[in-house]
N, CA, C and O atoms as a MOPAC input file, in Angstrom:
PM7 MOZYME 1SCF
protein

 N     94.87200 1    74.66700 1    89.98700 1
 C     96.33300 1    75.13700 1    90.11800 1
 C     96.78000 1    75.39300 1    91.34500 1
 O     96.22100 1    75.74300 1    92.38400 1
 N     97.77700 1    75.18200 1    91.07900 1
 C     99.28200 1    76.19200 1    91.96300 1
 C     99.87300 1    78.16300 1    91.80600 1
 O    100.15400 1    78.89800 1    90.85900 1
 N     99.84000 1    78.25700 1    92.72700 1
 C    100.88400 1    80.12600 1    92.00300 1
 C    101.78400 1    79.97000 1    92.19300 1
 O    102.48600 1    79.08800 1    92.68800 1
 N    101.88300 1    81.01100 1    91.72900 1
 C    104.24800 1    81.42200 1    91.70200 1
 C    104.59000 1    80.86900 1    92.89600 1
 O    105.45000 1    79.99200 1    92.81500 1
 N    104.00700 1    81.21900 1    94.41300 1
 C    104.29200 1    81.23700 1    96.12100 1
 C    104.35600 1    79.70600 1    96.20200 1
 O    105.26300 1    79.30000 1    96.93000 1
 N    103.62000 1    78.79000 1    95.63500 1
 C    103.41600 1    77.40300 1    96.27100 1
 C    104.98600 1    76.21500 1    95.17600 1
 O    104.88400 1    75.03400 1    94.84600 1
 N    106.02000 1    77.02700 1    94.96400 1
 C    106.80800 1    76.64600 1    93.46300 1
 C    108.13100 1    76.32900 1    94.33200 1
 O    108.73300 1    77.17100 1    94.99800 1
 N    108.31900 1    75.59200 1    94.26600 1
 C    110.09700 1    74.45600 1    94.37400 1
 C    110.77000 1    75.54800 1    93.82500 1
 O    110.41400 1    76.08900 1    92.77800 1
 N    112.32900 1    76.10300 1    94.91100 1
 C    113.18700 1    75.79500 1    94.15000 1
 C    114.11900 1    75.06300 1    93.43900 1
 O    114.71800 1    74.09800 1    93.91300 1
 N    114.29500 1    75.59000 1    92.05700 1
 C    115.26500 1    74.17200 1    90.87900 1
 C    113.68800 1    73.78300 1    89.96300 1
 O    113.95100 1    72.85800 1    89.19400 1
 N    112.34100 1    74.16200 1    89.84400 1
 C    110.94900 1    74.16600 1    88.95900 1
 C    111.20600 1    74.99300 1    88.48500 1
 O    111.81200 1    76.05400 1    88.63300 1
 N    110.31400 1    74.06800 1    87.36500 1
 C    110.50500 1    75.13300 1    85.58000 1
 C    108.99600 1    74.79000 1    85.55700 1
 O    108.37000 1    73.73200 1    85.63700 1
 N    108.56100 1    76.43900 1    85.38100 1
 C    107.27400 1    75.65700 1    85.57200 1
 C    106.65400 1    77.15500 1    84.35200 1
 O    107.38400 1    78.12100 1    84.12900 1
 N    105.07500 1    76.99400 1    83.66200 1
 C    104.30400 1    77.86800 1    82.91500 1
 C    103.91700 1    78.53000 1    82.79000 1
 O    103.32700 1    78.16100 1    81.77400 1
 N    103.56100 1    79.60400 1    82.95200 1
 C    102.45700 1    80.90600 1    83.58500 1
 C    100.15300 1    80.47000 1    82.72800 1
 O     99.48600 1    80.61200 1    81.70300 1
 N    100.05700 1    80.01500 1    83.95300 1
 C     98.67000 1    80.08000 1    82.98400 1
 C     97.72100 1    80.47200 1    83.04500 1
 O     96.77000 1    79.90000 1    82.51100 1
 N     97.61600 1    81.41800 1    83.60700 1
 C     96.88600 1    82.85000 1    84.57200 1
 C     97.06700 1    83.63100 1    85.02300 1
 O     97.77100 1    83.26600 1    85.96500 1
 N     96.88600 1    85.08500 1    85.10700 1
 C     97.55900 1    85.50900 1    85.93700 1
 C     96.91500 1    86.80000 1    86.51800 1
 O     97.20700 1    87.90400 1    86.05900 1
 N     95.80200 1    86.59400 1    87.80600 1
 C     94.87800 1    87.31800 1    88.29400 1
 C     95.14400 1    88.31100 1    88.88000 1
 O     96.36800 1    88.23400 1    88.98300 1
 N     94.71300 1    89.58300 1    89.53700 1
 C     94.45700 1    90.60600 1    90.05400 1
 C     94.23600 1    91.61900 1    89.13400 1
 O     94.13500 1    91.41300 1    87.92500 1
 N     94.13300 1    93.03800 1    89.82500 1
 C     93.49900 1    93.71300 1    88.92800 1
 C     94.58800 1    95.04500 1    89.40900 1
 O     95.56400 1    95.26000 1    90.12900 1
 N     93.42500 1    95.90400 1    88.22300 1
 C     93.93400 1    97.52600 1    87.96900 1
 C     95.57100 1    97.69700 1    88.04400 1
 O     96.02800 1    97.10900 1    87.06400 1
 N     96.68900 1    98.31000 1    88.87500 1
 C     97.51400 1    98.17500 1    88.28700 1
 C     98.70300 1    97.42000 1    88.80700 1
 O     99.79100 1    97.51100 1    88.23800 1
 N     98.49000 1    96.53100 1    90.08300 1
 C     99.32600 1    95.42600 1    90.24700 1
 C     98.99100 1    94.27900 1    88.97300 1
 O     99.78500 1    93.45500 1    88.51800 1
 N     98.10200 1    94.42000 1    88.71700 1
 C     97.77500 1    93.05400 1    86.96600 1
 C     99.04600 1    93.69500 1    86.17800 1
 O     99.93000 1    93.03600 1    85.63000 1
 N     98.96200 1    95.09000 1    86.23100 1
 C     99.74200 1    95.32700 1    85.33400 1
 C    100.70400 1    95.52200 1    85.61400 1
 O    101.43700 1    94.78800 1    84.95100 1
 N    101.44300 1    96.33500 1    86.48800 1
 C    103.34200 1    95.44400 1    86.71700 1
 C    103.67100 1    94.34600 1    87.01000 1
 O    104.80500 1    94.33900 1    87.48800 1
 N    102.91600 1    92.77600 1    86.91500 1
 C    103.11400 1    91.46900 1    86.49500 1
 C    103.25600 1    91.53300 1    85.18000 1
 O    104.38700 1    91.15500 1    84.87500 1
 N    102.54800 1    91.87600 1    84.16100 1
 C    102.00400 1    92.03900 1    82.98300 1
 C    103.77200 1    93.00900 1    82.02600 1
 O    104.40800 1    92.51700 1    81.09400 1
 N    104.09300 1    94.51700 1    82.78400 1
 C    105.25200 1    95.04700 1    82.76400 1
 C    106.81600 1    94.36500 1    82.20700 1
 O    107.65200 1    94.60900 1    81.33700 1
 N    106.46100 1    92.77800 1    83.96800 1
 C    107.50200 1    92.37000 1    83.79600 1
 C    108.32900 1    91.49000 1    83.49600 1
 O    109.46400 1    91.04800 1    83.67400 1
 N    106.75600 1    91.31900 1    82.64100 1
 C    107.00500 1    90.07300 1    81.21700 1
 C    106.63200 1    89.12500 1    81.93600 1
 O    106.68200 1    87.97600 1    81.49900 1
 N    106.13200 1    89.42800 1    83.32500 1
 C    105.32100 1    87.18800 1    83.24200 1
 C    103.27900 1    87.21700 1    82.75400 1
 O    102.13000 1    87.43600 1    83.13500 1
 N    104.26300 1    86.75800 1    81.55000 1
 C    102.56600 1    86.56600 1    80.53900 1
 C    102.54900 1    85.15500 1    80.47900 1
 O    103.39600 1    84.27000 1    80.60000 1
 N    100.88000 1    85.22300 1    80.17100 1
 C    100.55800 1    83.48100 1    79.95400 1
 C    101.96600 1    82.76700 1    78.75900 1
 O    102.62700 1    82.98900 1    77.74400 1
 N    101.81900 1    82.22400 1    79.38800 1
 C    102.67700 1    80.90300 1    78.32400 1
 C    103.72400 1    81.16900 1    78.82400 1
 O    104.75800 1    80.73400 1    78.31900 1
 N    103.73900 1    81.69100 1    79.57500 1
 C    105.75300 1    82.42600 1    79.77100 1
 C    106.34400 1    81.30000 1    80.61900 1
 O    105.98900 1    80.81900 1    81.69500 1
 N    107.51300 1    80.99200 1    79.66600 1
 C    108.02300 1    79.08800 1    80.64000 1
 C    109.11900 1    80.25000 1    82.08000 1
 O    109.71200 1    81.13900 1    81.46800 1
 N    109.29400 1    80.29700 1    83.05500 1
 C    109.86000 1    80.44900 1    83.81200 1
 C    110.64300 1    79.67500 1    85.36200 1
 O    110.01000 1    78.89200 1    86.07000 1
 N    111.95700 1    80.05400 1    85.62600 1
 C    112.57700 1    78.59000 1    86.58500 1
 C    112.85300 1    79.44900 1    87.59300 1
 O    113.51400 1    80.47800 1    87.45600 1
 N    112.09500 1    78.84500 1    89.17600 1
 C    113.33000 1    79.77100 1    90.69200 1
 C    113.95300 1    79.27100 1    90.82300 1
 O    113.86800 1    78.04500 1    90.75400 1
 N    115.14800 1    80.01800 1    91.14400 1
 C    116.34700 1    80.39500 1    91.39700 1
 C    116.18100 1    79.71000 1    93.13000 1
 O    116.42100 1    78.64700 1    93.70300 1
 N    115.65500 1    80.99300 1    93.44900 1
 C    115.35900 1    80.86500 1    95.04200 1
 C    114.79300 1    81.76400 1    95.96900 1
 O    114.59500 1    82.97300 1    95.84700 1
 N    114.52700 1    80.90500 1    97.04000 1
 C    113.96400 1    81.93200 1    97.78900 1
 C    113.91900 1    82.67300 1    99.45300 1
 O    113.89400 1    82.16000 1   100.57200 1
 N    113.92100 1    83.37800 1    99.21900 1
 C    114.65300 1    84.53900 1   100.68900 1
 C    114.30300 1    83.32700 1   101.74300 1
 O    113.65400 1    82.29800 1   101.55300 1
 N    114.92800 1    83.78800 1   102.85600 1
 C    113.95400 1    82.95900 1   103.81800 1
 C    113.02000 1    82.99600 1   104.20300 1
 O    112.43900 1    81.93200 1   104.42000 1
 N    112.25600 1    84.50300 1   104.54900 1
 C    110.67400 1    84.19900 1   105.39200 1
 C    110.46100 1    84.11200 1   103.68500 1
 O    110.06000 1    85.24700 1   103.42700 1
 N    110.49300 1    83.70600 1   102.98800 1
 C    109.55000 1    83.32000 1   101.44600 1
 C    109.21100 1    84.60800 1   101.00500 1
 O    108.15100 1    84.70100 1   100.38700 1
 N    110.19800 1    86.10900 1   101.27200 1
 C    109.65200 1    86.80400 1   100.16000 1
 C    111.02400 1    87.72600 1   100.58600 1
 O    111.48200 1    87.86300 1   101.72000 1
 N    111.67100 1    88.47600 1    98.96900 1
 C    110.97700 1    88.28700 1    97.87800 1
 C    110.98600 1    86.21800 1    96.78200 1
 O    110.18200 1    85.47700 1    97.34700 1
 N    111.23500 1    85.97200 1    96.35900 1
 C    111.02500 1    84.94000 1    94.70500 1
 C    111.95100 1    85.74900 1    94.45100 1
 O    111.97500 1    86.92400 1    94.81500 1
 N    113.28200 1    84.84200 1    93.42200 1
 C    113.89000 1    85.15000 1    92.38500 1
 C    114.01100 1    84.17300 1    91.76000 1
 O    114.46300 1    83.10500 1    92.17300 1
 N    113.33400 1    84.59800 1    89.89300 1
 C    113.68700 1    83.77300 1    89.44000 1
 C    114.24500 1    84.41200 1    87.73500 1
 O    114.38200 1    85.51500 1    87.20800 1
 N    114.46400 1    82.74300 1    87.28400 1
 C    115.03900 1    83.85500 1    85.48300 1
 C    113.98200 1    83.73800 1    84.88600 1
 O    113.21800 1    82.80900 1    85.14600 1
 N    113.66400 1    84.82700 1    83.78500 1
 C    112.52000 1    84.75600 1    82.84600 1
 C    113.07700 1    85.13400 1    82.23300 1
 O    114.04800 1    85.85400 1    82.46500 1
 N    112.63100 1    84.75800 1    81.12700 1
 C    113.16700 1    85.19300 1    79.21100 1
 C    114.41800 1    86.17300 1    79.46000 1
 O    114.24500 1    87.37700 1    79.64400 1
 N    115.92100 1    85.46700 1    79.45200 1
 C    116.97600 1    85.47400 1    80.10600 1
 C    117.26000 1    86.30100 1    80.53400 1
 O    118.39000 1    86.78800 1    80.49600 1
 N    116.27300 1    86.73800 1    81.10300 1
 C    116.97400 1    87.52800 1    82.91000 1
 C    116.07400 1    87.37000 1    84.43600 1
 O    114.94900 1    86.91500 1    84.64600 1
 N    117.16900 1    87.99600 1    85.42300 1
 C    117.45700 1    86.90900 1    86.95300 1
 C    115.71100 1    88.21500 1    86.86000 1
 O    115.62100 1    89.06900 1    85.97800 1
 N    114.75600 1    88.03600 1    87.80300 1
 C    113.64100 1    89.01200 1    88.17300 1
 C    112.95600 1    88.56300 1    90.01800 1
 O    112.51400 1    87.56600 1    90.58900 1
 N    113.23800 1    89.97200 1    90.34000 1
 C    112.94000 1    88.69000 1    92.10400 1
 C    111.35400 1    89.39900 1    91.83000 1
 O    111.07200 1    90.23700 1    90.97200 1
 N    110.65300 1    88.91900 1    92.61100 1
 C    108.35100 1    89.00300 1    92.76400 1
 C    108.08500 1    89.24500 1    94.45800 1
 O    108.38800 1    88.48400 1    95.37700 1
 N    107.71300 1    89.97900 1    94.49300 1
 C    107.65700 1    89.77100 1    95.78600 1
 C    106.08100 1    88.66300 1    96.15000 1
 O    105.34900 1    87.96300 1    95.45000 1
 N    106.14100 1    89.00900 1    97.55200 1
 C    105.16400 1    86.65000 1    98.17600 1
 C    103.78300 1    87.62600 1    97.16500 1
 O    103.30600 1    87.08500 1    96.16700 1
 N    103.32200 1    88.99000 1    97.59100 1
 C    101.89700 1    89.68500 1    96.70500 1
 C    101.90800 1    89.31700 1    95.43600 1
 O    100.87700 1    88.86300 1    94.93900 1
 N    102.48200 1    89.38200 1    95.06900 1
 C    102.52000 1    89.49800 1    93.45500 1
 C    102.86400 1    88.14500 1    92.55400 1
 O    102.29800 1    87.92300 1    91.48400 1
 N    104.15400 1    87.02500 1    93.29700 1
 C    103.86800 1    85.59000 1    93.02800 1
 C    102.26900 1    84.66200 1    93.63200 1
 O    102.05500 1    83.45500 1    93.51600 1
 N    101.36400 1    85.70300 1    94.26000 1
 C    100.31100 1    84.85500 1    94.32300 1
 C     99.04100 1    84.74400 1    93.68200 1
 O     97.96200 1    84.16600 1    93.81800 1
 N     99.91200 1    85.93200 1    92.55800 1
 C     98.36700 1    85.84700 1    91.60100 1
 C     98.42400 1    85.47800 1    90.85400 1
 O     97.45600 1    85.54700 1    90.09600 1
 N     99.66600 1    84.74800 1    90.44400 1
 C    100.28400 1    83.63800 1    88.84000 1
 C    100.16000 1    82.52700 1    89.35300 1
 O    100.71000 1    81.97900 1    90.30800 1
 N     99.10700 1    82.11700 1    88.38500 1
 C     98.65900 1    81.10400 1    88.54300 1
 C     99.91600 1    80.09000 1    87.42000 1
 O    100.19000 1    80.57500 1    86.32200 1
 N    100.59300 1    78.67700 1    87.85900 1
 C    101.16500 1    77.92000 1    86.82500 1
 C    101.56100 1    76.46800 1    86.51700 1
 O    100.73200 1    75.74900 1    87.07600 1
 N    102.20900 1    75.94500 1    86.05400 1
 C    101.69400 1    74.09100 1    85.49100 1
 C    102.52700 1    74.01800 1    85.50800 1
 O    103.05900 1    72.94500 1    85.22000 1

């Protein structure tokens, strides 16, 4: 499996698992990033942080630390 921070710009992927513990996992899930959600990677900042996503009809930016906790296919 690969994680969200390894996805290239322009790819559409589906979340298979959200790792992490406690507040970090809760924060990711509260943003709507749950298992089975499809998302499109719009942009990545020059240094790789943050990553801009299109998910559930809105734009969302996530930090590299958060993206590393999300497994996708």
